[in-house]
C-alpha positions in Angstrom: -15.9 6.2 -12.2 -14.2 9.0 -10.3 -12.2 11.3 -12.5 -9.2 11.0 -10.1 -9.0 7.3 -10.9 -9.2 8.0 -14.7 -6.5 10.7 -14.4 -4.1 8.3 -12.8 -4.0 6.5 -16.1 -2.6 9.5 -17.9 1.1 8.6 -18.1 2.3 12.2 -17.4 0.0 13.1 -14.5 1.7 14.2 -11.3 0.4 15.4 -8.0 1.5 18.9 -8.9 -0.4 18.8 -12.2 -3.4 17.4 -10.5 -3.3 20.4 -8.1 -3.0 22.7 -11.1 -6.1 21.2 -12.6 -8.1 21.6 -9.4 -6.9 25.2 -9.1 -7.8 26.1 -12.7 -11.2 24.4 -13.0 -14.2 24.2 -10.8 -14.1 20.4 -10.8 -12.6 17.5 -12.7 -15.7 17.0 -14.7 -15.1 20.4 -16.3 -11.6 19.2 -17.2 -13.1 16.4 -19.2 -14.8 18.9 -21.5 -12.2 21.6 -21.6 -10.8 22.7 -24.9 -7.2 23.4 -25.9 -7.5 27.1 -25.3 -9.1 26.5 -21.9 -6.3 24.1 -20.8 -3.7 26.8 -21.7 -4.5 28.4 -18.3 -2.7 25.5 -16.7 0.6 26.9 -18.1 1.4 23.4 -19.5 3.4 23.4 -22.7 1.4 22.9 -25.9 2.8 19.4 -26.5 1.6 18.2 -23.0 -1.8 19.7 -23.6 -2.1 17.9 -27.0 -1.0 14.6 -25.4 -3.6 15.0 -22.7 -6.3 15.7 -25.2 -5.4 12.7 -27.3 -5.3 10.5 -24.2 -8.6 11.8 -23.0 -10.2 11.2 -26.4 -9.1 7.6 -26.5 -9.4 6.4 -22.9 -11.8 3.5 -22.6 -13.6 3.8 -19.2 -15.6 0.6 -19.7 -12.5 -1.4 -20.4 -10.7 0.0 -17.4 -13.7 -0.9 -15.1 -13.8 -4.4 -16.5 -10.1 -5.0 -15.8 -10.4 -3.6 -12.3 -13.3 -5.9 -11.6 -11.6 -9.0 -13.1 -8.4 -8.4 -11.1 -10.4 -7.5 -7.9 -8.6 -4.2 -7.6 -9.9 -1.4 -5.4 -9.1 2.2 -6.3 -8.6 4.6 -3.4 -8.4 8.4 -3.8 -7.5 10.7 -1.0 -11.2 11.3 0.0 -11.7 7.6 0.7 -11.6 6.6 4.4 -9.3 3.7 3.6 -6.6 5.9 1.9 -3.7 5.8 4.3 -3.8 8.9 6.6 0.0 9.1 7.0 0.4 9.0 3.2 -1.8 12.0 2.8 0.7 14.0 4.8 3.6 13.7 2.4 4.3 16.5 -0.1 3.4 14.5 -3.1 0.9 11.7 -2.2 -0.4 9.4 -5.0 -3.4 10.7 -6.8 -4.9 7.2 -6.6 -3.9 3.9 -5.0 -4.6 0.6 -6.7 -5.2 -2.1 -4.1 -5.5 -5.8 -4.0 -6.4 -7.0 -0.5 -7.2 -4.9 2.5 -5.8 -1.6 3.8 -6.7 -0.2 7.2 -6.0 3.1 8.9 -6.0 1.3 12.3 -2.7 -0.4 11.5 0.7 0.5 13.0 2.9 0.4 9.9 6.7 0.0 9.9 8.7 0.0 6.6 11.4 -2.7 6.5 13.8 -2.2 3.6 17.3 -3.3 2.5 19.5 -4.6 -0.3 18.5 -7.2 -2.8 21.9 -8.9 -2.2 21.8 -9.4 1.5 24.2 -11.3 3.6 23.6 -14.2 5.9 23.7 -11.7 8.8 21.2 -9.5 7.1 18.8 -12.4 6.6 19.2 -13.5 10.2 18.6 -10.1 11.6 15.6 -9.4 9.4 13.9 -12.7 10.4 14.6 -12.1 14.1 13.4 -8.5 14.2 10.5 -8.8 11.9 9.2 -12.0 13.6 9.0 -10.1 16.9 7.5 -7.0 15.4 4.8 -8.9 13.4 4.0 -10.9 16.6 3.5 -7.6 18.4 0.8 -6.5 15.9 3.0 -4.3 13.7 2.2 -4.2 10.0 5.3 -4.7 7.9 5.5 -2.6 4.7 8.1 -3.4 2.0 8.6 -3.6 -1.7 8.3 -7.3 -2.7 11.8 -7.2 -4.1 14.5 -9.9 -3.7 16.6 -9.9 -0.6 15.5 -8.1 2.5 12.0 -7.2 1.1 10.9 -10.7 0.5 12.5 -12.0 3.7 10.5 -9.3 5.6 7.2 -10.3 3.9 7.7 -14.1 4.3 8.7 -13.7 7.9 5.6 -11.7 8.7 3.5 -14.4 7.1 5.2 -17.1 9.2 4.3 -15.0 12.3 0.7 -14.9 11.2 1.1 -11.1 10.9 0.0 -8.5 8.3 2.2 -7.2 5.6 1.8 -4.7 2.7 3.8 -4.7 -0.5 4.2 -1.5 -2.5 5.0 -2.1 -6.2 6.7 0.0 -8.9 4.4 -1.7 -11.5 0.8 -2.6 -12.0 -0.7 -5.0 -9.4 -2.7 -7.0 -11.8 -1.7 -10.7 -11.9 0.4 -10.5 -15.1 2.5 -7.5 -14.0 3.5 -8.4 -10.4 7.3 -7.8 -10.3 9.4 -9.7 -9.9 7.4 -12.5 -11.5 8.8 -15.1 -9.2 7.1 -13.4 -6.3 3.6 -13.7 -7.7 2.8 -16.6 -5.2 4.2 -14.4 -2.4 1.9 -11.6 -3.5 -1.1 -14.0 -3.4 -0.1 -15.2 0.1 0.1 -11.6 1.3 -3.4 -10.9 0.1 -4.8 -14.2 1.4 -3.4 -13.5 4.8 -5.2 -10.2 5.2 -2.5 -7.9 3.8 -2.4 -6.0 0.5 -0.5 -5.3 -2.7 -0.6 -1.7 -3.7 0.7 0.7 -6.3 0.0 4.1 -7.7 0.5 2.7 -11.2 -2.6 1.4 -13.1 -2.9 -2.3 -14.1 -0.7 -3.2 -17.0 2.1 -0.8 -16.1 5.6 -2.2 -16.5 8.3 -1.4 -14.0 11.1 1.0 -15.0 14.2 2.5 -13.4 12.1 5.5 -12.5 9.1 3.7 -10.9 11.1 1.9 -8.3 12.6 5.0 -6.6 9.3 6.8 -6.9 7.4 4.0 -5.1 9.9 4.3 -2.2 8.2 7.5 -1.0 4.9 5.4 -0.6 6.7 2.8 1.5 8.1 5.4 3.8 5.1 7.7 3.6 2.5 5.2 4.9 4.7 4.1 7.7 5.5 5.5 11.2 9.1 4.7 10.6 11.6 3.0 8.3 14.0 0.2 9.3 17.0 -0.2 7.1 18.6 -3.6 7.5 21.5 -3.6 5.0 22.3 -1.1 2.2 25.4 -0.3 0.1 26.3 3.3 -0.5 23.9 3.6 -3.5 20.7 1.8 -2.6 17.0 2.2 -2.9 16.8 1.5 0.8 18.6 4.7 1.4 16.2 6.6 -0.9 13.4 5.2 1.3 15.2 6.3 4.4 15.6 9.8 3.0 11.9 9.9 2.1 11.1 9.1 5.7 13.4 11.9 7.0 11.9 14.4 4.5 8.5 13.7 6.0 9.6 13.8 9.6 9.3 10.1 10.2 11.6 7.9 12.3 14.5 6.1 10.7 16.0 3.0 12.3 18.9 0.9 11.3 21.0 -2.2 12.3 24.7 -1.7 13.0 26.9 -3.5 10.6 30.4 -4.9 10.4 32.5 -2.1 8.8 34.2 -4.5 6.4 30.9 -5.5 4.8 29.9 -3.9 1.5 26.3 -3.6 2.8 27.5 -1.7 5.9 28.0 1.7 4.4 24.4 2.8 4.3 23.3 1.7 7.9 26.5 3.0 9.5 26.2 6.4 7.9 22.6 6.6 8.9 23.6 6.0 12.5 26.3 8.7 12.2 23.6 11.2 11.0 21.1 10.4 13.8 19.2 7.3 12.9 18.2 5.2 15.8 20.6 2.3 16.2 18.6 -1.0 16.7 19.8 -4.0 18.5 16.5 -5.3 19.8 12.8 -5.0 18.8 12.3 -3.0 22.0 14.4 -0.1 20.5 11.8 0.4 17.8 8.7 -0.1 20.0 10.0 2.4 22.6 10.8 5.2 20.1 7.4 4.7 18.4 5.6 4.2 21.7 4.0 1.0 20.5 4.6 -1.3 23.5 0.8 -2.0 23.6 0.3 -2.4 19.9 -0.5 -6.1 20.1 -3.2 -5.5 22.7 -4.8 -2.8 20.6 -4.7 -4.9 17.4 -6.2 -7.9 19.3 -9.0 -5.8 20.8 -10.1 -4.4 17.4 -9.8 -7.7 15.5 -13.1 -9.2 14.4 -13.0 -12.9 14.9 -15.3 -15.4 13.1 -17.7 -17.6 15.0 -18.2 -20.0 12.1 -16.7 -21.1 8.8 -19.3 -19.0 7.0 -18.3 -15.9 8.9 -14.6 -16.6 8.3 -15.3 -16.8 4.5 -17.3 -13.5 4.5 -14.6 -11.7 6.6 -12.1 -12.4 3.9 -14.0 -10.0 1.6 -15.5 -7.5 4.0 -13.6 -4.3 4.9 -14.3 -0.6 5.7 -15.2 -0.1 2.1 -18.8 -1.1 1.3 -19.5 -4.2 -0.6 -22.9 -5.4 -2.1 -24.4 -8.7 -1.2 -24.4 -9.7 -4.9 -20.6 -9.2 -5.0 -20.2 -11.3 -1.9 -22.2 -14.1 -3.5 -20.0 -13.8 -6.6 -16.8 -14.0 -4.7 -17.7 -16.7 -2.2 -20.0 -18.8 -4.3 -22.2 -19.1 -1.2 -26.0 -19.2 -1.6 -27.7 -15.9 -1.1 -30.0 -17.0 1.7 -27.0 -18.3 3.7 -25.1 -15.1 3.2 -28.1 -12.9 4.2 -28.7 -15.0 7.3 -25.0 -14.9 8.3 -24.8 -11.1 7.7 -27.9 -10.6 9.8 -26.3 -12.5 12.7 -23.0 -10.6 12.2 -24.8 -7.3 12.4 -26.5 -8.3 15.6 -23.1 -9.2 17.1 -21.8 -5.8 16.1 -19.3 -7.1 13.5 -20.8 -5.5 10.4 -23.0 -2.6 9.5 -25.8 -2.5 6.9 -25.5 0.7 5.0 -28.7 0.1 3.2 -29.5 -1.3 -0.2 -27.7 -4.5 0.7 -24.3 -2.9 1.1 -22.2 -3.9 4.1 -19.0 -2.8 5.9 -17.0 -4.0 8.9 -18.1 -2.2 12.0 -14.6 -1.4 13.1 
């Protein structure tokens, strides 16, 4: 297992501390054998070094691997081709992304965020705008929370679009938060989207993890659309993350007597793009032809067998044995179908029975 993945399990790791490790040691393997006096060169305080050494001594790599496999969680580090390119560009990108489902760097991502206590107007506007955006091939990124987040996710699913949920907890089945959205999380995955987090399986959400995850929502998106937000709102934190990383911020004008109007109206005053139609967003991001591009790159199945295999194939290699395990299809049938798909240019054989999507 890559050391970056293991390091992400250390509760006090940050991107800055990760950079300090890389600067002080030739490679992360060396960090795993470094003594206390060698770790002193990091300029960490003695207590932090002691905590790191205790954690390193007790970490169970075999158990971690078993849980990841059971939960069908993929781990992406920054060197991986599926790690979001836009996310790499922020000042503190996650050391590792835990993923259930599929991520693609070919997607046009837009963050849609807002208050948990939305109004009827907020619900209506979210459904109308997101329905059109998702139908145009835009991938909707949000946080799986109550209110605007869940409306954005559900509307995208109704439009047969793709949506990504960024969590402030672990993404294993028992730690999806809120628990009432576990079915929604499964629907997102089954529709070709993804549930992601920088937190390892088993991590409980806290008042600190939610604001921190907002930088990922904004960081992996071309822009952030704020629907409704009171003066103190996580949606405004997401908007600020977008601004900090030179991304576009969009917002919906609100009735000035509404409690959820303060955030959007102030954003408009400070230069955010005022949105009254979907076209306002598509024009600013120059995504008028997004749907055409997404349709052209989409790999469509020619048979029920191909459709089943495409659910599990991505740009990350997968072994035939794993496909057999996940689909419960006979090996001879899978091998025959993969051969045909390779002839059609849908998949690539990387050798040793490992396959990836061709685009």
